[in-house]
N, CA, C and O of each residue as an XYZ file, in Angstrom:
552
protein
N       1.044     -0.699      0.475
C       0.176     -0.280     -0.058
C       0.813      0.886     -0.507
O       0.634      1.396     -1.613
N       1.762      1.406      0.614
C       3.078      2.426      0.689
C       3.522      2.839     -0.534
O       3.488      4.006     -0.926
N       4.048      1.651     -1.306
C       4.770      1.373     -2.441
C       3.381      2.356     -3.355
O       3.685      3.430     -3.874
N       2.349      1.981     -3.418
C       1.552      2.817     -4.297
C       0.988      4.102     -3.987
O       0.217      4.541     -4.841
N       1.207      4.880     -2.868
C       1.078      5.813     -2.315
C       2.295      6.593     -2.862
O       2.210      7.705     -3.383
N       3.528      5.835     -2.677
C       5.064      6.466     -3.078
C       5.402      6.795     -4.615
O       6.239      7.596     -5.032
N       4.413      5.856     -5.451
C       4.282      5.666     -6.894
C       3.634      6.910     -7.370
O       3.925      7.672     -8.292
N       2.514      6.912     -6.348
C       1.570      7.640     -7.154
C       2.292      9.304     -6.907
O       2.277     10.248     -7.698
N       2.885      9.231     -5.551
C       3.067     11.215     -5.290
C       4.130     11.233     -6.175
O       4.131     12.340     -6.714
N       5.254     10.379     -6.685
C       5.980     10.871     -7.470
C       5.576     11.170     -8.786
O       5.841     12.245     -9.325
N       4.708      9.917     -9.524
C       3.834     10.364    -11.032
C       2.864     11.908    -10.992
O       2.744     12.695    -11.931
N       2.507     11.979    -10.185
C       1.660     13.470     -9.756
C       2.851     14.472     -9.393
O       2.736     15.686     -9.567
N       3.707     14.030     -9.009
C       5.283     15.347     -9.071
C       5.455     15.493    -10.555
O       5.212     16.596    -11.045
N       5.800     14.626    -11.230
C       6.407     14.671    -12.614
C       5.409     15.069    -13.370
O       5.710     16.026    -14.084
N       4.007     14.572    -13.509
C       3.069     15.564    -14.204
C       2.958     16.870    -13.491
O       2.562     17.517    -14.461
N       3.023     17.937    -12.309
C       2.896     18.761    -12.363
C       4.333     19.779    -12.966
O       4.328     20.876    -13.524
N       5.245     19.061    -12.655
C       6.424     19.453    -13.555
C       6.581     19.844    -14.825
O       6.956     20.914    -15.304
N       6.242     18.830    -15.307
C       5.872     18.527    -16.713
C       4.737     19.461    -16.942
O       4.864     19.997    -18.043
N       3.417     19.946    -16.148
C       2.744     21.182    -17.085
C       3.002     22.346    -16.526
O       2.443     23.367    -16.928
N       4.244     22.354    -15.115
C       4.156     23.783    -15.632
C       5.505     24.087    -16.749
O       5.623     25.150    -17.357
N       6.485     22.901    -16.868
C       7.694     23.532    -18.060
C       6.626     23.551    -19.000
O       6.506     24.719    -19.371
N       5.909     22.922    -19.486
C       4.699     23.454    -21.112
C       4.475     24.475    -20.691
O       4.802     25.417    -21.413
N       3.917     24.751    -19.544
C       3.523     26.735    -19.771
C       4.457     27.657    -19.953
O       4.376     28.734    -20.544
N       5.232     27.227    -19.478
C       6.804     28.137    -19.712
C       7.068     27.974    -20.821
O       7.405     28.969    -21.463
N       7.030     26.926    -21.356
C       8.078     27.112    -22.668
C       6.798     27.757    -23.650
O       7.125     28.613    -24.472
N       5.357     27.348    -23.563
C       4.471     27.987    -24.144
C       4.431     29.140    -24.397
O       4.212     29.650    -25.495
N       4.749     29.924    -22.869
C       5.060     31.252    -22.648
C       6.010     31.949    -23.456
O       5.773     33.010    -24.034
N       6.810     31.487    -23.474
C       8.539     31.725    -24.711
C       7.830     31.662    -25.789
O       7.811     32.705    -26.443
N       7.080     30.552    -26.303
C       7.346     30.474    -27.929
C       5.939     31.639    -28.447
O       5.828     31.916    -29.641
N       5.165     32.103    -27.630
C       4.255     32.841    -27.842
C       4.532     34.116    -27.611
O       3.899     34.970    -28.233
N       5.680     34.549    -26.533
C       6.691     35.480    -26.716
C       7.113     35.743    -27.815
O       6.652     36.681    -28.465
N       8.051     34.989    -28.238
C       8.784     35.056    -29.708
C       8.119     35.281    -30.657
O       8.757     35.883    -31.520
N       6.565     34.965    -31.049
C       5.717     34.818    -32.384
C       5.227     36.225    -31.868
O       5.440     37.048    -32.758
N       4.607     36.848    -30.681
C       3.526     37.538    -30.508
C       4.399     38.928    -29.611
O       3.960     39.942    -29.069
N       5.613     38.454    -29.758
C       5.988     39.867    -29.047
C       5.716     39.470    -27.715
O       5.038     38.450    -27.593
N       6.234     40.263    -26.315
C       5.798     40.331    -25.250
C       4.545     40.199    -24.445
O       3.698     40.540    -25.270
N       4.162     40.027    -23.784
C       2.859     39.846    -22.958
C       2.496     41.440    -22.369
O       3.258     42.000    -21.581
N       1.657     41.862    -22.698
C       1.513     43.017    -21.656
C       1.414     42.965    -20.529
O       2.117     43.712    -19.848
N       0.345     41.905    -19.811
C       0.821     41.910    -18.097
C       1.706     41.946    -17.579
O       2.105     42.665    -16.663
N       2.190     41.034    -18.201
C       3.821     40.578    -17.823
C       4.767     41.894    -17.087
O       5.359     41.965    -16.010
N       4.603     42.785    -18.130
C       5.024     43.884    -18.129
C       4.344     44.827    -16.911
O       5.018     45.386    -16.047
N       2.748     44.900    -17.020
C       2.375     46.167    -15.642
C       2.781     44.942    -14.806
O       3.070     45.378    -13.692
N       2.891     43.976    -14.828
C       2.459     43.184    -13.391
C       4.241     43.684    -12.466
O       4.490     43.861    -11.274
N       5.042     43.755    -13.590
C       6.438     44.180    -13.637
C       6.641     45.310    -12.465
O       7.024     45.333    -11.295
N       5.957     46.634    -13.876
C       5.945     47.863    -13.084
C       5.342     47.828    -11.353
O       5.808     48.453    -10.400
N       4.598     47.225    -11.367
C       3.705     47.344     -9.752
C       4.713     46.331     -8.723
O       4.593     46.169     -7.509
N       5.371     45.939     -9.325
C       5.807     45.213     -7.740
C       7.693     45.745     -7.711
O       8.591     45.820     -8.550
N       7.563     45.992     -6.358
C       8.837     46.161     -5.987
C       9.849     45.495     -5.874
O       9.940     44.625     -5.007
N      11.225     45.881     -7.088
C      12.520     45.052     -6.692
C      13.189     45.092     -5.564
O      13.376     46.067     -4.837
N      13.747     43.397     -5.362
C      14.345     43.775     -4.240
C      15.681     44.720     -4.882
O      15.683     45.312     -5.961
N      16.853     44.656     -3.819
C      18.212     44.627     -4.672
C      18.668     44.196     -5.552
O      18.941     44.886     -6.534
N      18.918     42.813     -5.480
C      19.094     42.033     -6.536
C      18.288     41.942     -7.485
O      18.473     40.983     -8.235
N      17.300     42.741     -7.750
C      16.474     42.174     -9.181
C      16.567     43.628     -9.580
O      16.089     43.843    -10.694
N      17.113     44.791     -8.886
C      17.362     46.252     -8.886
C      18.637     45.988     -9.956
O      18.732     46.487    -11.077
N      19.326     45.326     -9.491
C      21.026     45.241     -9.532
C      20.748     44.489    -11.509
O      21.122     44.875    -12.616
N      20.196     43.702    -11.175
C      20.032     42.911    -12.505
C      19.420     43.714    -13.553
O      19.895     43.879    -14.676
N      18.303     44.215    -13.095
C      17.510     45.518    -14.278
C      18.399     46.667    -14.679
O      18.120     47.250    -15.727
N      19.731     47.175    -13.770
C      20.404     47.931    -14.100
C      21.997     46.710    -15.210
O      22.716     46.892    -16.193
N      21.834     45.937    -14.506
C      22.608     45.622    -16.012
C      22.121     44.608    -17.134
O      22.828     43.910    -17.861
N      20.758     44.701    -17.094
C      19.782     44.325    -18.428
C      19.826     45.898    -19.156
O      20.278     45.782    -20.296
N      19.521     47.185    -18.855
C      19.449     47.974    -19.134
C      20.974     48.782    -19.664
O      21.063     49.624    -20.557
N      21.944     48.300    -18.922
C      23.484     48.759    -19.799
C      23.323     47.566    -21.105
O      23.294     47.981    -22.264
N      23.246     46.419    -20.883
C      23.049     45.409    -21.977
C      22.351     46.065    -22.974
O      22.894     46.151    -24.075
N      21.581     46.402    -22.858
C      20.431     46.629    -23.876
C      21.150     48.364    -24.556
O      20.930     48.756    -25.702
N      21.739     48.911    -23.828
C      22.485     50.481    -24.437
C      23.733     49.618    -25.098
O      24.015     49.952    -26.249
N      24.397     48.713    -24.605
C      25.594     48.439    -24.950
C      25.435     47.690    -26.714
O      26.278     47.708    -27.611
N      23.881     47.017    -26.721
C      23.494     46.561    -27.593
C      23.162     47.414    -28.982
O      23.196     47.117    -30.176
N      22.890     48.388    -28.383
C      22.217     49.676    -29.249
C      23.435     50.449    -29.891
O      23.484     50.803    -31.069
N      24.505     50.678    -28.844
C      25.917     50.906    -29.669
C      25.995     50.533    -30.738
O      25.969     51.149    -31.804
N      26.134     49.099    -30.427
C      26.872     48.372    -31.146
C      25.757     48.475    -32.658
O      26.417     48.673    -33.678
N      24.740     48.403    -32.815
C      23.921     48.491    -33.817
C      24.318     49.446    -34.938
O      24.706     49.314    -36.099
N      23.994     50.737    -33.893
C      24.861     51.901    -34.379
C      25.763     51.924    -35.316
O      25.746     52.258    -36.501
N      26.963     51.309    -34.237
C      28.287     51.094    -35.018
C      28.166     50.361    -35.974
O      28.651     50.867    -36.986
N      27.767     49.457    -36.112
C      27.491     48.566    -37.558
C      27.161     49.438    -38.379
O      27.906     49.777    -39.298
N      25.882     49.988    -38.159
C      25.057     50.739    -39.162
C      26.075     52.148    -39.745
O      25.991     52.715    -40.835
N      26.925     52.412    -38.712
C      27.988     53.681    -39.233
C      28.685     52.914    -40.308
O      28.602     53.250    -41.490
N      29.528     51.649    -39.806
C      30.364     51.437    -40.400
C      29.794     50.915    -42.069
O      30.321     51.213    -43.141
N      28.667     50.130    -41.857
C      28.334     50.044    -43.453
C      27.986     50.982    -44.193
O      28.184     50.810    -45.395
N      27.261     52.480    -43.682
C      26.728     53.357    -44.303
C      28.714     53.684    -45.287
O      28.824     53.990    -46.475
N      29.739     53.509    -44.444
C      31.042     54.588    -44.117
C      31.916     53.117    -46.083
O      32.662     53.249    -47.053
N      31.066     52.051    -45.441
C      31.380     51.151    -46.419
C      30.732     51.431    -47.845
O      31.400     51.629    -48.860
N      29.546     51.422    -47.797
C      28.570     51.923    -48.953
C      29.024     53.377    -49.540
O      28.851     53.675    -50.721
N      29.536     54.122    -48.721
C      29.950     55.362    -49.401
C      31.443     55.242    -49.959
O      31.782     56.014    -50.855
N      32.216     54.437    -49.533
C      33.576     54.133    -50.480
C      33.122     53.193    -51.427
O      33.848     53.184    -52.421
N      31.987     52.234    -51.488
C      31.717     51.988    -52.819
C      31.569     52.920    -53.748
O      32.404     53.146    -54.624
N      30.296     53.622    -53.582
C      30.305     54.472    -54.378
C      30.925     55.019    -54.918
O      30.638     55.159    -56.107
N      32.373     55.779    -54.294
C      33.294     56.188    -54.672
C      34.102     55.783    -55.837
O      34.742     56.451    -56.649
N      33.863     54.232    -55.681
C      34.955     53.615    -56.426
C      36.317     52.901    -55.688
O      37.255     52.401    -56.309
N      36.209     52.966    -54.428
C      37.117     52.020    -53.327
C      36.425     50.807    -53.595
O      35.339     50.573    -54.126
N      37.776     49.719    -52.843
C      37.394     48.332    -52.330
C      36.925     48.210    -51.270
O      37.664     48.505    -50.331
N      35.770     47.818    -51.012
C      34.856     48.304    -50.325
C      34.251     46.499    -49.264
O      33.556     46.134    -48.316
N      35.138     45.985    -50.321
C      34.978     43.944    -49.340
C      35.726     43.640    -48.518
O      36.950     43.515    -48.556
N      35.008     43.506    -47.727
C      35.837     43.164    -46.637
C      37.041     41.869    -46.852
O      38.269     41.807    -46.805
N      36.018     41.001    -47.085
C      36.675     39.456    -47.782
C      37.638     39.411    -49.002
O      38.172     38.391    -49.439
N      37.784     40.743    -49.510
C      38.433     40.822    -50.712
C      39.751     41.353    -50.034
O      39.653     42.338    -49.303
N      41.085     40.708    -50.246
C      42.598     41.234    -50.232
C      43.099     42.106    -50.804
O      42.581     42.262    -51.909
N      43.808     42.715    -50.610
C      44.807     44.441    -51.586
C      44.891     43.352    -52.867
O      45.523     42.319    -52.643
N      44.441     43.482    -53.862
C      44.386     43.084    -55.181
C      44.483     41.928    -55.290
O      45.249     41.558    -56.180
N      43.922     41.072    -54.636
C      43.557     39.173    -55.202
C      42.200     39.195    -54.660
O      41.530     40.026    -54.047
N      42.033     38.095    -55.059
C      40.296     37.637    -55.455
C      40.079     37.604    -54.390
O      40.879     37.814    -53.478
N      38.382     37.196    -54.268
C      37.721     37.341    -52.679
C      37.871     36.145    -52.198
O      37.848     35.117    -52.875
N      38.053     36.218    -50.861
C      38.369     34.803    -50.285
C      36.736     34.401    -49.507
O      36.168     35.304    -48.894
N      36.192     33.238    -49.586
C      34.877     32.285    -49.622
C      34.706     32.041    -48.013
O      35.627     31.461    -47.438
N      33.884     32.344    -47.476
C      33.487     31.597    -45.949
C      33.472     30.538    -46.020
O      32.843     30.110    -46.988
N      34.191     29.382    -44.990
C      34.217     28.703    -44.754
C      33.286     27.891    -45.310
O      32.221     28.476    -45.509
N      33.308     26.610    -45.673
C      31.989     25.262    -45.694
C      31.364     24.902    -44.498
O      30.272     24.337    -44.448
N      32.176     25.283    -43.341
C      31.584     24.718    -42.388
C      30.266     25.847    -41.944
O      29.143     25.556    -41.533
N      30.903     27.294    -42.211
C      30.149     28.267    -41.694
C      28.721     28.347    -42.556
O      27.565     28.577    -42.200
N      29.196     28.115    -43.572
C      28.068     28.211    -44.421
C      26.993     27.239    -43.946
O      25.886     27.755    -43.797
N      27.083     26.071    -43.706
C      26.218     24.845    -43.351
C      25.836     24.765    -42.270
O      25.008     23.931    -41.906
N      26.404     25.686    -41.485
C      25.925     26.155    -40.271
C      24.825     27.262    -40.337
O      23.736     27.133    -39.778
N      25.162     28.275    -41.005
C      24.305     28.980    -41.036
C      22.433     28.875    -41.861
O      21.512     29.692    -41.859
N      22.562     27.470    -42.466
C      21.767     27.161    -43.219
C      20.927     26.566    -42.117
O      19.884     27.097    -41.736
N      21.550     25.124    -41.472
C      21.246     25.002    -40.611
C      20.339     25.454    -39.401
O      19.222     25.011    -39.134
N      20.964     26.312    -38.804
C      20.169     27.594    -37.892
C      18.958     28.120    -38.534
O      17.851     27.994    -38.009
N      19.133     28.666    -39.584
C      18.214     29.246    -40.089
C      17.341     28.201    -40.941
O      16.550     28.846    -41.630
N      17.226     27.075    -41.105
C      16.064     25.868    -40.953
C      15.571     25.542    -39.841
O      14.342     25.621    -39.838
N      16.323     24.988    -38.279
C      15.843     25.092    -37.881
C      15.297     25.951    -36.544
O      14.922     25.514    -35.455
N      15.406     27.574    -37.114
C      14.647     28.021    -36.728
C      13.564     28.947    -37.167
O      13.230     29.933    -36.510
N      13.100     28.643    -38.151
C      12.194     28.296    -39.320
C      10.969     27.548    -38.951
O       9.763     27.640    -39.183
N      11.983     26.552    -38.097
C      10.933     25.081    -38.150
C      10.268     25.067    -37.113
O       9.106     24.661    -37.148
N      10.836     25.498    -35.967
C      10.586     26.280    -34.500
C       9.565     27.113    -34.519
O       8.605     26.924    -33.773
N       9.600     27.764    -35.052
C       9.226     29.468    -35.176
C       7.722     28.861    -35.961
O       6.631     29.104    -35.444
N       7.854     27.961    -37.408
C       6.681     27.128    -37.771
C       5.650     26.640    -36.669
O       4.563     27.157    -36.411
N       6.228     25.538    -36.082
C       5.485     24.494    -35.127
C       4.745     25.147    -33.856
O       3.846     24.619    -33.201
N       5.378     26.535    -33.636
C       5.103     27.476    -32.608
C       3.478     28.549    -32.922
O       2.522     29.049    -32.329
N       4.092     28.395    -34.284
C       2.691     29.318    -35.196
C       1.674     27.923    -34.993
O       0.790     27.964    -34.138
N       1.836     26.917    -35.691
C       1.272     26.094    -35.574
C       0.087     25.996    -34.506
O      -1.085     26.375    -34.517
N       1.037     25.203    -33.408
C       0.453     25.203    -31.820
C      -0.597     26.316    -31.736
O      -1.823     26.227    -31.806
N       0.227     27.434    -31.559
C      -0.886     28.506    -31.413
C      -2.050     29.029    -32.100
O      -2.996     29.770    -31.830
N      -1.587     28.303    -33.177
C      -3.627     28.363    -34.273
C      -3.799     27.142    -33.768
O      -2.993     28.056    -33.944
N      -3.951     26.184    -33.377
C      -4.499     24.709    -32.744
C      -5.231     25.185    -31.824
O      -6.437     24.957    -31.728
N      -4.475     25.996    -30.948
C      -5.259     26.481    -29.907
C      -6.264     27.742    -29.476
O      -6.889     28.053    -28.462
N      -6.057     28.334    -30.905
C      -6.556     29.764    -31.200
C      -8.458     29.135    -31.179
O      -9.444     29.436    -30.505
N      -8.087     27.805    -32.720
C      -9.029     27.476    -32.846
C      -9.974     26.566    -32.341
O     -11.060     26.361    -32.883
N      -9.443     25.820    -30.943
C     -10.054     25.463    -30.267
C     -10.424     26.127    -29.088
O     -11.026     25.443    -28.260
N     -10.179     27.424    -28.793
C     -10.845     28.567    -27.583
C     -11.652     29.089    -28.655
O     -11.800     30.274    -28.356
N     -12.213     28.885    -29.656
C     -13.182     30.009    -30.485
C     -14.548     29.332    -30.745
O     -15.437     29.943    -31.337
């Protein structure tokens, strides 16, 4: 009898864990497809932050600023390269001075294509599941 209770307790715990994990994965997937949920942002704004959470928020803000600066620097570099190409200068970074253009390694090309296929498959799968739940709930 005690074995049955232990077995059912373990099965119940595993089901609860899988249910909560599934909800987390679904929420993340929905946020990837449709963007962040407004409700969680509102709750985060109303909830006072602990000192460690404030430090994490500040670190994330700094990381976002750095990402914006990197994006701006890349955009500026691209504009300079485009201006140099218009003026007739060699703006191709893969072409050494006076030589033929170098090709990207085959491994990188295969990895890029594989990553693109996997990302499109996962995004399509998430959209399928969201559409399925959307039709069921209507």
